[in-house]
C-alpha positions, 0 to 999 in steps of 0.5 A: 698603289700606296705602299704601307708604311706599317711594315716591320721588316725594315724596308723604307716605305719610300723605297717600296713606293719607288719600286712599285711606281717604276714597276707599275709604270712599266707594266702599264706601258706594256698593257696599253701597247705603248712599250717599244722593244727592239724598235717595234711597238709591242701590242697591248696586253689582253686582258690588261696587266694589273698593278702590283701591290706590296705585301709586307710578308715578303720582308720576313 
């Protein structure tokens, strides 16, 4: 999900997008059942974990 570059709170859009990309990648691996914790493959999430989106109002 692309971060809005129209937020006025001062957080650069590239920084927001980097956070979203990293966090959503982690969430997708958990959701798909490809995440390994303590040497064990974790089961897939059911229902699937949705991607996060950015809300400019949290910058205020």
